[in-house]
N, C-alpha and C positions, 0 to 999 in steps of 0.2 A: 273512414275505413282504415286508412293507412295508420292513423294514430292508435287504433285498436290493436294492431299487430304487436305494438311495443308496450302495451299495457300489461301490468303484472296481474297474475291470477288472483292474488290476495289483496289487491288495491281496494281501498274503500273510498267513499266520497270525501273523506277528510284528508286523504293521502295526497301530498304534493307530488305530482307526476312530472318527471323531467321530459321535456319535449325533445324530439329527435335532433332538431337544429342545435339546441344548447348542448346536447350530448356530444355531437360531432365537433362542435366548436371547442369544447373542453378537451376532448381527446386529441384533436389536431394541435391545440396550443400546447398540450403536455408533450406530444412527440417533438414539437419544435424546441421546447425547453430541454428535453432530453438530448437532442442533437447539439444544442449549444453547450451543455455540460460535458458531453462526450468530446467535443472539439477542444474545449478548455482543458480537459484532463489529458488529452492525447498530446498536447504541445510539449515537446522535449521530454517525454515520459515513455518508459517501456510499458507496453500494454499488449493485451491479446484481443483478438477479434470478438470473442465471446463476451469479454468484459465491456467493450464499447457498446455492443448490442444490448447488454443488460442496462447500461446507463441510458441508452436511447429509449428503451421500453418501460423502464421502471416508473418514471413519473406518470405515464399514461395508466399503468396498472393501478397505482395508488389513487389516482384521480377517479377512476371508475369505481373503486372500492368505496371511496368517500361519498361519491354521488349516490351509490346504491344504498349506503347506510342512511343518508338523507334525514339525519336527526333522530333516528331510532336508536335509543340507548341500548336496548337489548341486542339488536343486531350488531351494534358497534362492539359490545363486549364479546360477542361470539366471534366476530372477525379478529379481534385482538388475540383471543385464545387460539384461533386457527393459525395465525401468523407465528405465535409462540411455539408451535409444534414444528416449525420449519428447521431443518438442520442442513447446513452447507456441507456438501460432500467433497469439496475440494480442500486444499491446504489453506491454513489461515492467511488472509491477505495482509498487505502492508497497511500502515496507518493511513497512507494516502488513498488507497483503494477503499478502505472502510469509510473514510471521510466522504469520498465521492458517492458511495452508496447512500449515506445519510443525506447528502445534498439533494440527490435525485428524489429520495422519499419526501424531503421537505418541500421541494418544488411541486411534486405531485399532490401533496396534501393541501398546499395553498391553492393550487389550480382547481382541485376537486371541490373546495369550499366555494368556488365561484369568483375568487379574487384574481382574475387573469392578469391585471396590470401589476399587482404586487408579486405574483408568481414570476412574471417576466423581469421585474426589477430585481428580485432576489436572485434569479438565475444569472443575469448579466453581472451583478456585483460579485457573486461567488466565482463565476467563471473568470472574471478579471483578477480576482485574488489568486486563483490557480495559475493563471497565465503569468502574473507578475512574480509569484514565488518560483516558478520554473525558469523564467527569463533571467532573473538575477540570482539564481541558486541560493535562495533564502534558506538558512539553516545548515548550509554546507560548512564542514569543518575547515577552518583556515589552514593553509599550508598542508593540505591533505597528503601531498607527496612525501612528507616527512614521516607519516605514520605507516609503519610496515609490520607485516607478519613474517617472522624469520623462522625457517625450519632448518635444523642442523642434524645430520646423522653422525654419530660418534661410535667408536668401538666400545665393547662392554667393559674393557679394562681402564677406560678413561673416566675419571671422576668429573662429572659435569657441574658440580655445585659452584666451583669458583674458577674453572679453567678458562673461561672467556671474559672474566670480569674486567681485566685491564683493557681489552679491546672495546668492550661496551662503554667503558668510561671515556675512552678516547673519541668514539664516533657517535655516541648516543647521549641524549639528555634524559632518557627514561628507558628502562628495560625490565620486563617482567616475564619470568618463566611461567607459561600458562599450561603446558602439557608435556608429559613424558610418556613415551610409548616404546615398548620393545619391538624389534623387527628382525627379520632374517633369522628366524628360529631362536630368538633370544640372544644372538651374538652381537647385536647392535642396539643402540638407543636412538629414538627419534625425538628431538627436543623442539618445542614450539615456543617462540618468544613474541611478545608484543613490544615493539621498540619505537622510539621517536628519534630520528636521525638529527644530528646537529647540522649537517650539510648533506643534502641528497646527492650532490655531485660526487661525494666521496664514498658512495655505496659500493662501487666495485673494489675500491681500495680496502674497505672493511672486509668484503667477501674473500679477497685474496689472503688476508691475514687469518681469517677463520679457517680457510682451506689448509693453510700450513699447520694449524693447531689440531684439526680433526683428521689429519691423514689423507686429505684430498678426497674425502667422501662427499656424498650429496649435500648440497646447500640450496635452499630455495628462499626467495624473497618475493612477497606479494603485498598489495595494498590492503590495509584493514578495511573491512566492510561490515556494515550492520546486517544482522540476520534478517531475512525477508519477513519473518513473522513478528519481529520486535516492534513495539509501538514507541 
């Protein structure tokens, strides 16, 4: 009687029916895999609560979908088409977030096919890779403190094409003017540079010389960062 409750309305005698125990085992294993992936992703990484919950639940969702398809090619094609209609309503994620989503889907796919041991092995290996890459800052630009974004405000009567060249040659190894913007009703210009300092300890000394050159108007210095949506 209990088994009949979970039997599909369109099941036939040749249809392989998943028993309740196997279903709960796969879902439980998928949730455990999701928890491991979420923990591996969260290590030394900025994250939101909703994203961690997504990583926790996604393997279980994919596992259930795969179990319900159960070798039916027509159903599999329909499910693939349904997933293709999904549109994310949030801003594009970082490369790390997208990778974590695919890892969770991969773990759920393996788990849903019934290979629980392989799913666990895959999850542990990928979580270890995430942990190691965060622990040792893999891919971080060397001497990142030398890479700066410099903003300088100058009056409109000051030609900016070469006015700071001698200062940049003295204190930087690389300098590129990336943006020019008018401000204060067109009476001033706002210049943005990407620079690489020769010695980060001489940053204040460089700023003092720039202040003398631009009439002591606003100057800002910040670290170069990669845009959140960039892969």
